[in-house]
C-alpha positions in Angstrom: 65.1 -6.4 90.7 66.0 -3.0 92.1 62.5 -1.8 91.3 61.1 -4.4 93.3 63.7 -4.2 96.1 62.9 -0.4 96.4 59.1 -1.0 96.8 58.4 0.2 93.3 54.8 -0.9 93.1 54.0 0.6 96.7 55.7 4.0 95.7 53.9 4.2 92.5 50.6 3.6 94.2 51.4 6.5 96.5 52.5 8.7 93.5 49.1 7.8 91.6 47.0 8.5 94.7 48.9 11.9 95.5 48.7 13.2 91.9 44.9 12.2 91.7 44.0 14.0 95.0 46.3 17.0 94.1 45.1 17.5 90.6 41.7 19.2 91.5 43.4 21.5 94.2 45.9 22.4 91.5 43.2 23.2 88.9 41.2 25.1 91.4 44.3 27.3 91.9 44.7 27.6 88.1 41.1 28.7 87.8 41.6 31.3 90.6 44.8 32.6 88.9 43.0 32.9 85.6 40.0 34.6 87.2 42.5 37.2 88.7 43.6 38.0 85.0 40.2 38.3 84.0 39.2 35.1 82.0 38.2 31.7 82.9 38.7 30.4 79.4 42.5 30.1 80.0 41.6 27.6 82.8 39.5 25.6 80.4 42.4 25.5 77.9 44.9 24.5 80.5 42.7 21.6 81.5 42.6 20.4 77.9 46.4 20.7 77.7 46.8 18.5 80.8 44.5 15.8 79.5 45.5 16.1 75.9 47.9 13.2 76.3 45.5 10.9 78.2 43.5 8.3 76.5 40.2 9.5 75.6 38.3 6.9 77.9 40.4 8.2 80.9 40.2 11.8 79.9 36.6 12.2 79.3 34.9 11.2 82.6 37.7 13.2 84.6 37.4 16.2 82.3 33.5 16.5 83.0 34.2 16.3 86.8 37.0 19.0 86.5 34.7 21.2 84.3 32.0 21.1 87.0 34.6 22.1 89.7 36.0 25.0 87.3 32.5 26.4 86.9 32.1 27.4 90.6 33.0 31.0 91.2 36.0 31.9 93.3 36.6 35.3 93.9 40.4 35.9 93.9 43.7 34.1 94.5 44.3 35.0 98.1 41.4 33.2 99.8 41.9 30.4 102.4 40.5 27.8 100.1 42.9 28.5 97.4 45.8 28.9 99.8 45.0 25.4 100.9 44.7 24.3 97.3 48.3 25.4 96.7 49.4 23.6 99.6 47.8 20.2 98.8 48.8 20.4 95.2 52.4 20.5 96.3 51.8 17.0 97.7 51.9 15.5 94.3 55.3 17.0 93.7 56.5 15.7 97.1 55.3 12.2 96.1 57.3 12.3 92.8 60.3 13.7 94.9 60.2 10.5 97.3 59.8 8.1 94.4 62.9 9.5 92.6 64.9 9.5 95.7 64.0 6.0 96.4 64.9 5.0 92.7 68.3 6.8 92.6 69.1 5.6 96.1 69.8 8.8 97.6 69.1 10.2 101.0 67.3 13.6 101.3 69.3 15.9 103.7 67.4 19.0 103.2 64.9 20.3 105.7 61.4 19.2 105.2 60.0 22.8 105.1 62.4 24.0 102.6 61.4 21.0 100.3 57.8 21.9 100.9 58.3 25.5 99.8 60.3 24.3 96.8 57.3 22.0 95.8 54.9 25.0 96.4 57.1 27.0 94.0 56.8 24.3 91.5 53.2 24.7 91.6 53.3 28.3 91.0 55.5 27.7 88.1 53.4 24.9 86.6 50.3 27.2 86.9 51.9 30.3 85.1 53.4 28.0 82.5 50.0 26.2 81.8 48.2 29.4 81.7 50.9 31.0 79.3 50.6 28.0 77.0 46.9 28.2 77.3 47.0 31.9 76.2 48.9 30.9 73.0 46.4 28.2 72.4 43.4 30.7 72.9 45.0 33.4 70.7 46.2 30.8 68.0 42.9 30.4 66.0 42.6 34.1 65.9 46.1 34.7 64.5 45.5 31.6 62.1 42.1 33.0 61.0 44.0 36.5 60.0 46.6 34.7 58.4 44.3 32.6 56.1 42.5 35.9 55.3 45.6 37.4 53.8 47.2 34.1 52.7 44.5 31.6 52.0 46.9 29.0 50.5 47.9 27.9 54.0 44.4 26.5 54.6 45.6 22.8 53.8 47.9 23.1 56.9 44.8 23.4 59.2 45.3 19.9 60.3 48.9 20.7 61.0 47.7 23.4 63.4 45.4 21.0 65.3 48.2 18.5 65.6 50.3 21.2 67.1 48.1 21.0 70.3 49.1 17.3 70.9 52.7 18.2 70.2 52.7 21.3 72.8 51.2 19.0 75.4 53.9 16.3 74.6 56.6 18.8 74.9 55.3 19.9 78.1 55.3 16.4 79.5 58.8 16.0 78.2 60.1 19.2 80.0 58.5 18.4 83.1 60.1 14.8 83.1 63.4 16.5 82.6 62.8 19.1 85.4 61.6 16.4 87.7 64.8 14.2 87.3 67.1 17.1 87.4 65.8 19.0 90.4 63.5 17.2 92.5 65.6 14.2 93.9 68.9 14.8 96.0 72.0 15.2 94.2 72.7 16.3 90.6 72.5 14.5 87.3 73.6 15.5 83.9 71.2 15.3 81.0 73.0 12.2 79.6 72.6 10.3 82.8 68.7 11.3 82.8 68.2 10.6 79.1 67.8 6.8 79.0 65.1 6.6 81.7 63.3 9.7 80.3 63.2 8.2 76.9 62.1 4.9 78.2 59.3 6.6 80.2 58.0 8.5 77.3 58.0 5.4 75.1 56.4 3.3 77.5 53.8 6.0 78.4 52.8 6.1 74.9 52.5 2.3 74.6 50.7 1.9 77.8 48.1 4.7 77.0 47.3 3.2 73.7 47.0 -0.2 75.3 44.9 0.8 78.2 42.8 2.9 75.8 42.1 0.0 73.7 41.3 -2.2 76.7 38.8 0.3 78.0 37.2 0.5 74.5 36.3 -3.1 75.0 35.9 -3.7 78.6 35.0 -0.3 80.3 31.6 -1.8 81.4 33.5 -4.0 83.6 34.5 -0.9 85.7 31.0 0.5 85.7 29.5 -2.8 86.9 32.0 -3.3 89.7 32.4 0.3 90.9 29.3 2.0 89.7 29.5 5.6 90.4 33.2 5.5 91.4 34.1 3.9 88.0 35.7 7.2 86.5 37.8 7.6 89.5 39.0 4.1 89.4 39.9 4.2 85.9 42.0 7.4 86.5 43.5 5.8 89.4 44.5 2.6 87.7 45.9 4.6 84.6 47.9 6.8 87.1 49.2 3.9 88.8 50.5 2.3 85.7 51.9 5.7 84.5 53.6 6.1 88.0 55.1 2.5 87.8 56.5 3.3 84.5 57.9 6.5 85.9 59.6 4.9 88.7 61.0 2.2 86.4 62.8 5.0 84.4 64.4 6.3 87.3 65.5 2.9 88.4 66.9 2.3 84.9 68.9 5.7 85.2 70.2 4.6 88.7 71.2 1.1 87.3 73.3 2.6 84.6 75.0 5.0 87.0 75.8 2.0 89.3 77.4 0.3 86.3 79.4 3.1 85.2 80.8 3.7 88.7 81.5 0.1 89.2 83.6 0.2 85.8 85.4 3.4 86.9 86.6 1.9 90.3 90.2 0.7 90.3 90.6 -3.0 90.1 92.5 -4.8 93.0 96.0 -5.9 91.9 96.1 -9.5 90.7 97.9 -11.8 93.3 
């Protein structure tokens, strides 16, 4: 009921649109940053890490558009376009902050410019973290091939190495959820207070992704017929809308548990 009272569906729609519109500017910045370090392969691996946990039917069309963006040459990080990309990327962080503040029922007292600077800092942290993980992914096959050369008995574990890519992406997602609930909204919460909503969010995300992927496998033509060239964008937007609604619901669950806990802690009035 609090999810409905807090306009959860409307906030989820705002979060989904903000994330979709900030995804490409963020990846432009990641590409420019990777080019600054001398290689664009890191940017490709960063994209793969982001889309690793998305359903294939959603990730594939978006990935093709992303790669067409990443193939454009951008000469350095400190250009006006990339600076604007950093700013617009932070809008996705601000949308998540607004949603969590609404879910936890807290009022933001910090200055807007301070919050925007914090969101931009998260963009930098996210970009560097993705490139660091991508660097590990790039060098992992080389390290693995050297290891197999000296220890061929490890070859049956090759599937385990492939599975580790999905595990890395999942851990990044879980860590991002923890950091978002911990630092983005006003106030402070312990890990125990955040855990129920985070676990529910991850579980429902997995179930919703599987269900949505199965639905698209059967009825993807409906989107193509209805939206024509915009089908891939609409599929991604619907998927992000569903994911954002689950994210909001997880925050509302934590807030409901906290309210119940505080209600039990209040001293009861003396009986007449």
